[in-house]
All heavy atoms as TSV, in Angstrom:
chain	resi	resn	atom	element	x	y	z
A	1	MET	N	N	74.593	62.319	95.220
A	1	MET	CA	C	75.558	63.258	94.701
A	1	MET	C	C	74.893	64.225	93.720
A	1	MET	O	O	75.128	65.422	93.766
A	1	MET	CB	C	76.691	62.479	94.027
A	1	MET	CG	C	77.773	63.319	93.457
A	1	MET	SD	S	78.718	64.037	94.797
A	1	MET	CE	C	79.967	64.837	93.896
A	2	PHE	N	N	74.072	63.681	92.836
A	2	PHE	CA	C	73.401	64.529	91.850
A	2	PHE	C	C	72.406	65.470	92.528
A	2	PHE	O	O	72.263	66.618	92.122
A	2	PHE	CB	C	72.693	63.662	90.805
A	2	PHE	CG	C	72.004	64.468	89.749
A	2	PHE	CD1	C	72.747	65.151	88.792
A	2	PHE	CD2	C	70.625	64.580	89.723
A	2	PHE	CE1	C	72.113	65.901	87.817
A	2	PHE	CE2	C	69.998	65.343	88.764
A	2	PHE	CZ	C	70.741	65.997	87.802
A	3	SER	N	N	71.746	64.974	93.582
A	3	SER	CA	C	70.772	65.829	94.266
A	3	SER	C	C	71.464	67.001	94.960
A	3	SER	O	O	70.933	68.116	94.982
A	3	SER	CB	C	69.957	65.011	95.270
A	3	SER	OG	O	70.797	64.486	96.269
A	4	THR	N	N	72.640	66.787	95.499
A	4	THR	CA	C	73.408	67.877	96.126
A	4	THR	C	C	73.788	68.916	95.081
A	4	THR	O	O	73.678	70.130	95.316
A	4	THR	CB	C	74.674	67.321	96.792
A	4	THR	OG1	O	74.310	66.305	97.710
A	4	THR	CG2	C	75.431	68.414	97.513
A	5	PHE	N	N	74.224	68.460	93.921
A	5	PHE	CA	C	74.574	69.370	92.837
A	5	PHE	C	C	73.343	70.150	92.370
A	5	PHE	O	O	73.424	71.360	92.135
A	5	PHE	CB	C	75.163	68.582	91.660
A	5	PHE	CG	C	75.429	69.434	90.461
A	5	PHE	CD1	C	76.510	70.304	90.436
A	5	PHE	CD2	C	74.595	69.372	89.351
A	5	PHE	CE1	C	76.754	71.091	89.332
A	5	PHE	CE2	C	74.834	70.165	88.253
A	5	PHE	CZ	C	75.920	71.021	88.233
A	6	LEU	N	N	72.218	69.491	92.261
A	6	LEU	CA	C	70.991	70.133	91.825
A	6	LEU	C	C	70.533	71.196	92.826
A	6	LEU	O	O	70.147	72.299	92.439
A	6	LEU	CB	C	69.894	69.083	91.616
A	6	LEU	CG	C	68.603	69.566	90.977
A	6	LEU	CD1	C	68.876	70.121	89.589
A	6	LEU	CD2	C	67.605	68.438	90.910
A	7	ILE	N	N	70.608	70.882	94.103
A	7	ILE	CA	C	70.223	71.846	95.151
A	7	ILE	C	C	71.158	73.051	95.121
A	7	ILE	O	O	70.718	74.197	95.211
A	7	ILE	CB	C	70.217	71.165	96.530
A	7	ILE	CG1	C	69.068	70.169	96.609
A	7	ILE	CG2	C	70.108	72.192	97.641
A	7	ILE	CD1	C	69.102	69.283	97.831
A	8	ALA	N	N	72.468	72.825	94.975
A	8	ALA	CA	C	73.430	73.923	94.912
A	8	ALA	C	C	73.176	74.796	93.684
A	8	ALA	O	O	73.242	76.033	93.767
A	8	ALA	CB	C	74.849	73.374	94.892
A	9	ALA	N	N	72.864	74.191	92.569
A	9	ALA	CA	C	72.581	74.946	91.346
A	9	ALA	C	C	71.322	75.794	91.501
A	9	ALA	O	O	71.272	76.938	91.058
A	9	ALA	CB	C	72.442	73.997	90.165
A	10	VAL	N	N	70.304	75.249	92.151
A	10	VAL	CA	C	69.063	75.999	92.376
A	10	VAL	C	C	69.333	77.196	93.279
A	10	VAL	O	O	68.860	78.307	93.009
A	10	VAL	CB	C	67.966	75.080	92.960
A	10	VAL	CG1	C	66.791	75.885	93.475
A	10	VAL	CG2	C	67.513	74.074	91.923
A	11	PHE	N	N	70.088	77.009	94.354
A	11	PHE	CA	C	70.420	78.119	95.243
A	11	PHE	C	C	71.242	79.181	94.509
A	11	PHE	O	O	71.028	80.382	94.688
A	11	PHE	CB	C	71.182	77.633	96.469
A	11	PHE	CG	C	70.298	77.103	97.558
A	11	PHE	CD1	C	70.417	75.799	97.989
A	11	PHE	CD2	C	69.349	77.922	98.156
A	11	PHE	CE1	C	69.603	75.309	98.992
A	11	PHE	CE2	C	68.532	77.451	99.162
A	11	PHE	CZ	C	68.660	76.133	99.578
A	12	LEU	N	N	72.170	78.757	93.692
A	12	LEU	CA	C	72.994	79.689	92.939
A	12	LEU	C	C	72.146	80.504	91.958
A	12	LEU	O	O	72.274	81.727	91.880
A	12	LEU	CB	C	74.087	78.941	92.188
A	12	LEU	CG	C	75.080	79.780	91.412
A	12	LEU	CD1	C	75.897	80.647	92.366
A	12	LEU	CD2	C	75.984	78.895	90.603
A	13	LEU	N	N	71.283	79.855	91.231
A	13	LEU	CA	C	70.417	80.551	90.290
A	13	LEU	C	C	69.457	81.490	91.007
A	13	LEU	O	O	69.194	82.604	90.536
A	13	LEU	CB	C	69.648	79.542	89.436
A	13	LEU	CG	C	70.490	78.790	88.412
A	13	LEU	CD1	C	69.661	77.711	87.744
A	13	LEU	CD2	C	71.043	79.750	87.385
A	14	ALA	N	N	68.929	81.077	92.153
A	14	ALA	CA	C	68.035	81.939	92.919
A	14	ALA	C	C	68.774	83.168	93.423
A	14	ALA	O	O	68.243	84.281	93.391
A	14	ALA	CB	C	67.428	81.162	94.088
A	15	GLY	N	N	69.994	83.004	93.871
A	15	GLY	CA	C	70.790	84.135	94.339
A	15	GLY	C	C	71.076	85.135	93.240
A	15	GLY	O	O	70.945	86.346	93.418
A	16	VAL	N	N	71.463	84.642	92.069
A	16	VAL	CA	C	71.723	85.522	90.934
A	16	VAL	C	C	70.453	86.246	90.514
A	16	VAL	O	O	70.459	87.444	90.228
A	16	VAL	CB	C	72.326	84.733	89.752
A	16	VAL	CG1	C	72.368	85.569	88.491
A	16	VAL	CG2	C	73.707	84.224	90.103
A	17	ALA	N	N	69.341	85.534	90.503
A	17	ALA	CA	C	68.065	86.153	90.123
A	17	ALA	C	C	67.668	87.236	91.119
A	17	ALA	O	O	67.234	88.323	90.718
A	17	ALA	CB	C	66.975	85.094	90.028
A	18	LEU	N	N	67.838	86.985	92.401
A	18	LEU	CA	C	67.460	87.980	93.400
A	18	LEU	C	C	68.377	89.196	93.370
A	18	LEU	O	O	67.925	90.328	93.595
A	18	LEU	CB	C	67.466	87.353	94.796
A	18	LEU	CG	C	66.335	86.359	95.067
A	18	LEU	CD1	C	66.539	85.684	96.417
A	18	LEU	CD2	C	64.988	87.052	95.013
A	19	LEU	N	N	69.653	89.000	93.091
A	19	LEU	CA	C	70.577	90.122	93.012
A	19	LEU	C	C	70.328	91.000	91.783
A	19	LEU	O	O	70.624	92.186	91.789
A	19	LEU	CB	C	72.027	89.624	92.984
A	19	LEU	CG	C	72.555	89.084	94.309
A	19	LEU	CD1	C	73.915	88.432	94.096
A	19	LEU	CD2	C	72.649	90.189	95.338
A	20	SER	N	N	69.772	90.428	90.740
A	20	SER	CA	C	69.589	91.198	89.513
A	20	SER	C	C	68.167	91.721	89.330
A	20	SER	O	O	67.875	92.320	88.305
A	20	SER	CB	C	69.985	90.348	88.312
A	20	SER	OG	O	69.205	89.171	88.287
A	21	VAL	N	N	67.300	91.542	90.321
A	21	VAL	CA	C	65.914	92.019	90.210
A	21	VAL	C	C	65.888	93.531	90.013
A	21	VAL	O	O	65.145	94.050	89.170
A	21	VAL	CB	C	65.083	91.608	91.457
A	21	VAL	CG1	C	63.784	92.368	91.530
A	21	VAL	CG2	C	64.820	90.118	91.433
A	22	GLY	N	N	66.682	94.266	90.751
A	22	GLY	CA	C	66.715	95.721	90.622
A	22	GLY	C	C	67.138	96.165	89.239
A	22	GLY	O	O	66.666	97.192	88.727
A	23	ILE	N	N	68.026	95.426	88.626
A	23	ILE	CA	C	68.486	95.770	87.285
A	23	ILE	C	C	67.391	95.506	86.269
A	23	ILE	O	O	67.204	96.283	85.332
A	23	ILE	CB	C	69.768	94.983	86.948
A	23	ILE	CG1	C	70.869	95.410	87.890
A	23	ILE	CG2	C	70.182	95.185	85.507
A	23	ILE	CD1	C	72.074	94.545	87.848
A	24	TRP	N	N	66.659	94.439	86.456
A	24	TRP	CA	C	65.580	94.114	85.525
A	24	TRP	C	C	64.422	95.090	85.634
A	24	TRP	O	O	63.768	95.402	84.641
A	24	TRP	CB	C	65.065	92.706	85.772
A	24	TRP	CG	C	66.035	91.625	85.411
A	24	TRP	CD1	C	67.070	91.693	84.539
A	24	TRP	CD2	C	66.052	90.308	85.934
A	24	TRP	NE1	N	67.725	90.514	84.476
A	24	TRP	CE2	C	67.118	89.633	85.323
A	24	TRP	CE3	C	65.271	89.623	86.843
A	24	TRP	CZ2	C	67.414	88.312	85.602
A	24	TRP	CZ3	C	65.570	88.303	87.118
A	24	TRP	CH2	C	66.625	87.652	86.504
A	25	ILE	N	N	64.166	95.612	86.813
A	25	ILE	CA	C	63.008	96.476	87.033
A	25	ILE	C	C	63.244	97.873	86.463
A	25	ILE	O	O	62.356	98.461	85.856
A	25	ILE	CB	C	62.666	96.545	88.539
A	25	ILE	CG1	C	62.131	95.189	88.995
A	25	ILE	CG2	C	61.655	97.632	88.810
A	25	ILE	CD1	C	61.892	95.103	90.481
A	26	ARG	N	N	64.448	98.435	86.644
A	26	ARG	CA	C	64.740	99.776	86.150
A	26	ARG	C	C	64.733	99.818	84.634
A	26	ARG	O	O	65.070	98.847	83.966
A	26	ARG	CB	C	66.110	100.241	86.657
A	26	ARG	CG	C	66.119	100.461	88.119
A	26	ARG	CD	C	67.449	101.067	88.543
A	26	ARG	NE	N	67.675	100.725	89.936
A	26	ARG	CZ	C	68.781	100.247	90.421
A	26	ARG	NH1	N	69.815	100.059	89.642
A	26	ARG	NH2	N	68.885	99.943	91.694
A	27	LYS	N	N	64.401	100.995	84.103
A	27	LYS	CA	C	64.328	101.139	82.651
A	27	LYS	C	C	65.708	100.965	82.015
A	27	LYS	O	O	65.883	100.189	81.098
A	27	LYS	CB	C	63.745	102.510	82.295
A	27	LYS	CG	C	63.545	102.702	80.823
A	27	LYS	CD	C	62.851	104.015	80.532
A	27	LYS	CE	C	62.624	104.149	79.042
A	27	LYS	NZ	N	61.906	105.373	78.724
A	28	ASN	N	N	66.673	101.733	82.459
A	28	ASN	CA	C	68.048	101.615	81.949
A	28	ASN	C	C	68.931	101.016	83.035
A	28	ASN	O	O	69.987	101.552	83.354
A	28	ASN	CB	C	68.589	102.981	81.516
A	28	ASN	CG	C	67.912	103.498	80.285
A	28	ASN	OD1	O	67.558	102.719	79.416
A	28	ASN	ND2	N	67.694	104.796	80.216
A	29	GLY	N	N	68.508	99.923	83.589
A	29	GLY	CA	C	69.218	99.317	84.697
A	29	GLY	C	C	70.580	98.788	84.309
A	29	GLY	O	O	70.776	98.271	83.218
A	30	HIS	N	N	71.534	98.968	85.204
A	30	HIS	CA	C	72.873	98.432	85.020
A	30	HIS	C	C	73.507	98.257	86.391
A	30	HIS	O	O	73.050	98.814	87.378
A	30	HIS	CB	C	73.727	99.347	84.141
A	30	HIS	CG	C	73.920	100.719	84.704
A	30	HIS	ND1	N	72.972	101.703	84.582
A	30	HIS	CD2	C	74.929	101.264	85.409
A	30	HIS	CE1	C	73.400	102.798	85.182
A	30	HIS	NE2	N	74.592	102.551	85.705
A	31	PHE	N	N	74.552	97.475	86.442
A	31	PHE	CA	C	75.248	97.274	87.697
A	31	PHE	C	C	75.912	98.576	88.117
A	31	PHE	O	O	76.449	99.306	87.278
A	31	PHE	CB	C	76.305	96.177	87.569
A	31	PHE	CG	C	75.733	94.797	87.528
A	31	PHE	CD1	C	75.646	94.104	86.339
A	31	PHE	CD2	C	75.273	94.207	88.682
A	31	PHE	CE1	C	75.127	92.839	86.295
A	31	PHE	CE2	C	74.741	92.928	88.651
A	31	PHE	CZ	C	74.666	92.249	87.459
A	32	PRO	N	N	75.903	98.899	89.392
A	32	PRO	CA	C	76.549	100.143	89.832
A	32	PRO	C	C	78.063	100.049	89.646
A	32	PRO	O	O	78.663	98.992	89.816
A	32	PRO	CB	C	76.185	100.238	91.317
A	32	PRO	CG	C	75.861	98.848	91.719
A	32	PRO	CD	C	75.311	98.164	90.504
A	33	ASN	N	N	78.660	101.165	89.292
A	33	ASN	CA	C	80.106	101.218	89.113
A	33	ASN	C	C	80.741	101.497	90.469
A	33	ASN	O	O	80.652	102.605	90.986
A	33	ASN	CB	C	80.481	102.304	88.110
A	33	ASN	CG	C	81.939	102.243	87.733
A	33	ASN	OD1	O	82.691	101.442	88.279
A	33	ASN	ND2	N	82.334	103.082	86.815
A	34	ILE	N	N	81.378	100.508	91.038
A	34	ILE	CA	C	81.981	100.665	92.355
A	34	ILE	C	C	83.500	100.796	92.265
A	34	ILE	O	O	84.191	100.680	93.250
A	34	ILE	CB	C	81.603	99.491	93.281
A	34	ILE	CG1	C	82.023	98.157	92.677
A	34	ILE	CG2	C	80.121	99.507	93.564
A	34	ILE	CD1	C	81.846	96.981	93.592
A	35	HIS	N	N	84.001	101.058	91.058
A	35	HIS	CA	C	85.435	101.225	90.868
A	35	HIS	C	C	85.890	102.489	91.577
A	35	HIS	O	O	85.247	103.530	91.521
A	35	HIS	CB	C	85.728	101.317	89.373
A	35	HIS	CG	C	87.161	101.105	89.037
A	35	HIS	ND1	N	88.033	102.140	88.883
A	35	HIS	CD2	C	87.867	99.971	88.846
A	35	HIS	CE1	C	89.227	101.661	88.596
A	35	HIS	NE2	N	89.153	100.349	88.568
A	36	VAL	N	N	87.014	102.431	92.248
A	36	VAL	CA	C	87.511	103.548	93.051
A	36	VAL	C	C	87.749	104.779	92.187
A	36	VAL	O	O	87.447	105.900	92.586
A	36	VAL	CB	C	88.807	103.141	93.792
A	36	VAL	CG1	C	89.424	104.320	94.486
A	36	VAL	CG2	C	88.525	102.032	94.764
A	37	GLY	N	N	88.262	104.603	90.992
A	37	GLY	CA	C	88.585	105.723	90.123
A	37	GLY	C	C	87.361	106.483	89.639
A	37	GLY	O	O	87.466	107.632	89.221
A	38	LYS	N	N	86.196	105.876	89.664
A	38	LYS	CA	C	84.980	106.523	89.190
A	38	LYS	C	C	84.144	107.099	90.322
A	38	LYS	O	O	83.122	107.724	90.087
A	38	LYS	CB	C	84.109	105.514	88.414
A	38	LYS	CG	C	84.796	104.897	87.241
A	38	LYS	CD	C	85.049	105.918	86.166
A	38	LYS	CE	C	85.676	105.239	84.967
A	38	LYS	NZ	N	86.038	106.156	83.939
A	39	ASN	N	N	84.575	106.926	91.553
A	39	ASN	CA	C	83.831	107.410	92.709
A	39	ASN	C	C	84.158	108.882	92.946
A	39	ASN	O	O	85.312	109.230	93.198
A	39	ASN	CB	C	84.198	106.577	93.944
A	39	ASN	CG	C	83.349	106.883	95.134
A	39	ASN	OD1	O	82.876	108.001	95.300
A	39	ASN	ND2	N	83.150	105.883	95.973
A	40	PRO	N	N	83.154	109.788	92.885
A	40	PRO	CA	C	83.438	111.220	93.045
A	40	PRO	C	C	84.040	111.575	94.405
A	40	PRO	O	O	84.907	112.456	94.496
A	40	PRO	CB	C	82.080	111.889	92.875
A	40	PRO	CG	C	81.185	110.884	92.288
A	40	PRO	CD	C	81.770	109.546	92.577
A	41	ALA	N	N	83.604	110.923	95.464
A	41	ALA	CA	C	84.144	111.224	96.793
A	41	ALA	C	C	85.612	110.844	96.891
A	41	ALA	O	O	86.410	111.561	97.497
A	41	ALA	CB	C	83.328	110.488	97.860
A	42	MET	N	N	86.001	109.739	96.277
A	42	MET	CA	C	87.406	109.329	96.294
A	42	MET	C	C	88.256	110.257	95.433
A	42	MET	O	O	89.371	110.608	95.809
A	42	MET	CB	C	87.549	107.899	95.787
A	42	MET	CG	C	86.923	106.882	96.698
A	42	MET	SD	S	87.811	106.802	98.232
A	42	MET	CE	C	87.482	105.150	98.700
A	43	ARG	N	N	87.717	110.670	94.273
A	43	ARG	CA	C	88.462	111.595	93.425
A	43	ARG	C	C	88.661	112.931	94.121
A	43	ARG	O	O	89.699	113.565	93.981
A	43	ARG	CB	C	87.735	111.802	92.099
A	43	ARG	CG	C	87.965	110.650	91.137
A	43	ARG	CD	C	87.449	110.978	89.790
A	43	ARG	NE	N	85.980	110.907	89.856
A	43	ARG	CZ	C	85.174	111.314	88.900
A	43	ARG	NH1	N	85.646	111.831	87.814
A	43	ARG	NH2	N	83.874	111.187	89.031
A	44	LYS	N	N	87.660	113.366	94.880
A	44	LYS	CA	C	87.755	114.622	95.612
A	44	LYS	C	C	88.885	114.571	96.646
A	44	LYS	O	O	89.567	115.557	96.887
A	44	LYS	CB	C	86.418	114.891	96.289
A	44	LYS	CG	C	86.296	116.221	96.967
A	44	LYS	CD	C	84.866	116.401	97.445
A	44	LYS	CE	C	84.804	117.305	98.635
A	44	LYS	NZ	N	83.441	117.432	99.141
A	45	ARG	N	N	89.102	113.409	97.221
A	45	ARG	CA	C	90.170	113.226	98.212
A	45	ARG	C	C	91.518	112.936	97.561
A	45	ARG	O	O	92.529	112.802	98.245
A	45	ARG	CB	C	89.810	112.081	99.146
A	45	ARG	CG	C	88.644	112.391	100.042
A	45	ARG	CD	C	88.388	111.239	101.001
A	45	ARG	NE	N	87.289	111.544	101.864
A	45	ARG	CZ	C	86.118	110.926	101.848
A	45	ARG	NH1	N	85.909	109.955	100.974
A	45	ARG	NH2	N	85.169	111.260	102.674
A	46	GLY	N	N	91.528	112.777	96.242
A	46	GLY	CA	C	92.779	112.501	95.539
A	46	GLY	C	C	93.175	111.041	95.552
A	46	GLY	O	O	94.335	110.713	95.332
A	47	ILE	N	N	92.229	110.163	95.813
A	47	ILE	CA	C	92.505	108.723	95.865
A	47	ILE	C	C	92.103	108.112	94.534
A	47	ILE	O	O	90.997	108.293	94.063
A	47	ILE	CB	C	91.724	108.060	97.014
A	47	ILE	CG1	C	92.121	108.683	98.346
A	47	ILE	CG2	C	91.953	106.555	97.020
A	47	ILE	CD1	C	91.261	108.254	99.504
A	48	GLY	N	N	93.008	107.383	93.930
A	48	GLY	CA	C	92.735	106.718	92.670
A	48	GLY	C	C	92.897	105.225	92.807
A	48	GLY	O	O	93.304	104.720	93.848
A	49	CYS	N	N	92.601	104.530	91.737
A	49	CYS	CA	C	92.743	103.083	91.776
A	49	CYS	C	C	94.216	102.709	91.628
A	49	CYS	O	O	95.055	103.506	91.197
A	49	CYS	CB	C	91.914	102.418	90.693
A	49	CYS	SG	S	92.536	102.641	89.030
A	50	VAL	N	N	94.553	101.523	91.978
A	50	VAL	CA	C	95.942	101.050	91.955
A	50	VAL	C	C	96.485	101.073	90.537
A	50	VAL	O	O	97.634	101.467	90.315
A	50	VAL	CB	C	96.028	99.632	92.551
A	50	VAL	CG1	C	97.409	99.063	92.382
A	50	VAL	CG2	C	95.625	99.651	93.991
A	51	GLU	N	N	95.681	100.685	89.578
A	51	GLU	CA	C	96.153	100.642	88.196
A	51	GLU	C	C	96.499	102.044	87.694
A	51	GLU	O	O	97.505	102.234	87.017
A	51	GLU	CB	C	95.091	100.007	87.303
A	51	GLU	CG	C	94.865	98.546	87.621
A	51	GLU	CD	C	93.652	97.982	86.928
A	51	GLU	OE1	O	92.913	98.746	86.272
A	51	GLU	OE2	O	93.435	96.770	87.048
A	52	THR	N	N	95.680	103.032	88.033
A	52	THR	CA	C	95.951	104.408	87.616
A	52	THR	C	C	97.191	104.948	88.306
A	52	THR	O	O	98.035	105.589	87.676
A	52	THR	CB	C	94.741	105.304	87.932
A	52	THR	OG1	O	93.583	104.751	87.298
A	52	THR	CG2	C	94.960	106.714	87.444
A	53	GLN	N	N	97.315	104.690	89.597
A	53	GLN	CA	C	98.489	105.162	90.325
A	53	GLN	C	C	99.765	104.512	89.801
A	53	GLN	O	O	100.806	105.153	89.703
A	53	GLN	CB	C	98.325	104.894	91.818
A	53	GLN	CG	C	97.274	105.759	92.465
A	53	GLN	CD	C	97.051	105.407	93.928
A	53	GLN	OE1	O	97.533	104.397	94.427
A	53	GLN	NE2	N	96.298	106.247	94.613
A	54	ASP	N	N	99.689	103.250	89.448
A	54	ASP	CA	C	100.845	102.551	88.899
A	54	ASP	C	C	101.224	103.130	87.542
A	54	ASP	O	O	102.412	103.342	87.261
A	54	ASP	CB	C	100.552	101.057	88.778
A	54	ASP	CG	C	101.753	100.269	88.319
A	54	ASP	OD1	O	102.835	100.443	88.906
A	54	ASP	OD2	O	101.609	99.473	87.365
A	55	ALA	N	N	100.242	103.425	86.706
A	55	ALA	CA	C	100.525	104.008	85.394
A	55	ALA	C	C	101.152	105.383	85.544
A	55	ALA	O	O	102.078	105.740	84.805
A	55	ALA	CB	C	99.243	104.094	84.580
A	56	GLN	N	N	100.681	106.173	86.502
A	56	GLN	CA	C	101.253	107.490	86.739
A	56	GLN	C	C	102.694	107.385	87.245
A	56	GLN	O	O	103.551	108.182	86.865
A	56	GLN	CB	C	100.408	108.273	87.732
A	56	GLN	CG	C	99.083	108.717	87.172
A	56	GLN	CD	C	98.193	109.338	88.230
A	56	GLN	OE1	O	98.473	109.263	89.433
A	56	GLN	NE2	N	97.106	109.951	87.791
A	57	ALA	N	N	102.972	106.411	88.085
A	57	ALA	CA	C	104.316	106.246	88.624
A	57	ALA	C	C	105.296	105.770	87.563
A	57	ALA	O	O	106.503	106.050	87.642
A	57	ALA	CB	C	104.293	105.255	89.783
A	58	ARG	N	N	104.812	105.072	86.544
A	58	ARG	CA	C	105.692	104.532	85.505
A	58	ARG	C	C	105.986	105.531	84.380
A	58	ARG	O	O	106.844	105.267	83.535
A	58	ARG	CB	C	105.088	103.272	84.907
A	58	ARG	CG	C	105.091	102.114	85.861
A	58	ARG	CD	C	104.386	100.925	85.250
A	58	ARG	NE	N	104.310	99.835	86.192
A	58	ARG	CZ	C	105.160	98.811	86.218
A	58	ARG	NH1	N	106.144	98.765	85.358
A	58	ARG	NH2	N	105.024	97.866	87.102
A	59	ARG	N	N	105.268	106.633	84.344
A	59	ARG	CA	C	105.530	107.628	83.298
A	59	ARG	C	C	106.935	108.182	83.444
A	59	ARG	O	O	107.458	108.343	84.537
A	59	ARG	CB	C	104.533	108.777	83.403
A	59	ARG	CG	C	103.166	108.407	82.939
A	59	ARG	CD	C	102.302	109.644	82.850
A	59	ARG	NE	N	100.918	109.210	82.751
A	59	ARG	CZ	C	99.912	109.796	83.362
A	59	ARG	NH1	N	100.115	110.852	84.120
A	59	ARG	NH2	N	98.694	109.346	83.224
A	60	ASP	N	N	107.527	108.526	82.298
A	60	ASP	CA	C	108.855	109.123	82.321
A	60	ASP	C	C	108.770	110.524	82.903
A	60	ASP	O	O	107.916	111.320	82.528
A	60	ASP	CB	C	109.446	109.187	80.907
A	60	ASP	CG	C	109.825	107.802	80.400
A	60	ASP	OD1	O	110.136	106.946	81.242
A	60	ASP	OD2	O	109.809	107.596	79.176
A	61	ASN	N	N	109.683	110.812	83.806
A	61	ASN	CA	C	109.738	112.120	84.435
A	61	ASN	C	C	110.817	112.925	83.718
A	61	ASN	O	O	112.004	112.588	83.786
A	61	ASN	CB	C	110.062	111.982	85.919
A	61	ASN	CG	C	110.022	113.296	86.653
A	61	ASN	OD1	O	109.851	114.343	86.047
A	61	ASN	ND2	N	110.182	113.245	87.961
A	62	PRO	N	N	110.448	114.038	83.039
A	62	PRO	CA	C	111.461	114.804	82.320
A	62	PRO	C	C	112.450	115.499	83.253
A	62	PRO	O	O	113.538	115.869	82.834
A	62	PRO	CB	C	110.647	115.829	81.518
A	62	PRO	CG	C	109.339	115.901	82.201
A	62	PRO	CD	C	109.109	114.580	82.872
A	63	ARG	N	N	112.105	115.681	84.514
A	63	ARG	CA	C	113.002	116.335	85.469
A	63	ARG	C	C	113.814	115.340	86.290
A	63	ARG	O	O	114.507	115.719	87.217
A	63	ARG	CB	C	112.177	117.223	86.402
A	63	ARG	CG	C	111.517	118.385	85.668
A	63	ARG	CD	C	110.723	119.214	86.634
A	63	ARG	NE	N	109.650	118.444	87.220
A	63	ARG	CZ	C	108.362	118.604	86.919
A	63	ARG	NH1	N	108.000	119.505	86.050
A	63	ARG	NH2	N	107.455	117.869	87.493
A	64	ALA	N	N	113.722	114.070	85.947
A	64	ALA	CA	C	114.447	113.054	86.713
A	64	ALA	C	C	115.947	113.172	86.459
A	64	ALA	O	O	116.392	113.531	85.372
A	64	ALA	CB	C	113.968	111.664	86.320
A	65	VAL	N	N	116.710	112.878	87.479
A	65	VAL	CA	C	118.170	112.907	87.373
A	65	VAL	C	C	118.629	111.578	86.778
A	65	VAL	O	O	118.250	110.512	87.247
A	65	VAL	CB	C	118.817	113.119	88.768
A	65	VAL	CG1	C	120.324	113.050	88.678
A	65	VAL	CG2	C	118.338	114.416	89.365
A	66	LYS	N	N	119.456	111.691	85.736
A	66	LYS	CA	C	119.969	110.480	85.088
A	66	LYS	C	C	121.030	109.852	85.981
A	66	LYS	O	O	121.894	110.533	86.519
A	66	LYS	CB	C	120.569	110.799	83.723
A	66	LYS	CG	C	119.613	111.476	82.771
A	66	LYS	CD	C	118.566	110.526	82.279
A	66	LYS	CE	C	117.679	111.246	81.276
A	66	LYS	NZ	N	116.453	110.599	81.024
A	67	GLU	N	N	120.968	108.548	86.134
A	67	GLU	CA	C	121.965	107.846	86.946
A	67	GLU	C	C	123.163	107.480	86.090
A	67	GLU	O	O	123.018	107.116	84.925
A	67	GLU	CB	C	121.343	106.589	87.561
A	67	GLU	CG	C	120.239	106.912	88.540
A	67	GLU	CD	C	119.698	105.656	89.216
A	67	GLU	OE1	O	120.429	104.656	89.252
A	67	GLU	OE2	O	118.563	105.695	89.658
A	68	ARG	N	N	124.341	107.558	86.698
A	68	ARG	CA	C	125.546	107.164	85.980
A	68	ARG	C	C	125.658	105.663	86.021
A	68	ARG	O	O	125.379	105.028	87.030
A	68	ARG	CB	C	126.794	107.761	86.616
A	68	ARG	CG	C	126.919	109.251	86.385
A	68	ARG	CD	C	128.253	109.705	86.861
A	68	ARG	NE	N	128.372	109.463	88.290
A	68	ARG	CZ	C	129.457	109.715	89.010
A	68	ARG	NH1	N	130.517	110.197	88.429
A	68	ARG	NH2	N	129.487	109.474	90.290
A	69	SER	N	N	126.133	105.103	84.942
A	69	SER	CA	C	126.395	103.674	84.955
A	69	SER	C	C	127.794	103.434	85.487
A	69	SER	O	O	128.738	104.153	85.148
A	69	SER	CB	C	126.245	103.065	83.565
A	69	SER	OG	O	127.183	103.653	82.700
A	70	GLU	N	N	127.970	102.490	86.350
A	70	GLU	CA	C	129.247	102.186	87.000
A	70	GLU	C	C	129.975	101.143	86.160
A	70	GLU	O	O	129.936	99.966	86.438
A	70	GLU	CB	C	129.007	101.659	88.408
A	70	GLU	CG	C	128.341	102.653	89.332
A	70	GLU	CD	C	129.269	103.812	89.682
A	70	GLU	OE1	O	130.508	103.616	89.720
A	70	GLU	OE2	O	128.751	104.913	89.888
A	71	THR	N	N	130.628	101.571	85.095
A	71	THR	CA	C	131.391	100.637	84.263
A	71	THR	C	C	132.883	100.846	84.539
A	71	THR	O	O	133.362	101.960	84.714
A	71	THR	CB	C	131.117	100.869	82.763
A	71	THR	OG1	O	131.410	102.216	82.443
A	71	THR	CG2	C	129.670	100.563	82.456
A	72	LYS	N	N	133.631	99.771	84.546
A	72	LYS	CA	C	135.073	99.847	84.815
A	72	LYS	C	C	135.836	99.281	83.657
A	72	LYS	O	O	135.493	98.498	82.912
A	72	LYS	CB	C	135.425	99.085	86.073
A	72	LYS	CG	C	134.875	99.760	87.282
A	72	LYS	CD	C	135.352	99.044	88.528
A	72	LYS	CE	C	134.802	99.761	89.755
A	72	LYS	NZ	N	135.247	99.188	90.966
């Protein structure tokens, strides 16, 4: 059981090390920003992230029609 855990931990550490080699080698290395809202091609098409679209939809609309309350 312990040997299986040890082998899995070694593979996990090796994977993380191999994925971060490019970041370590570059002078100002950092993970690439793959967020939809920061992608210039997506912004050009008018596509935003879900969180931004949700925040825009929740803003108060000054031209919205007020609904009547149905009280009896």
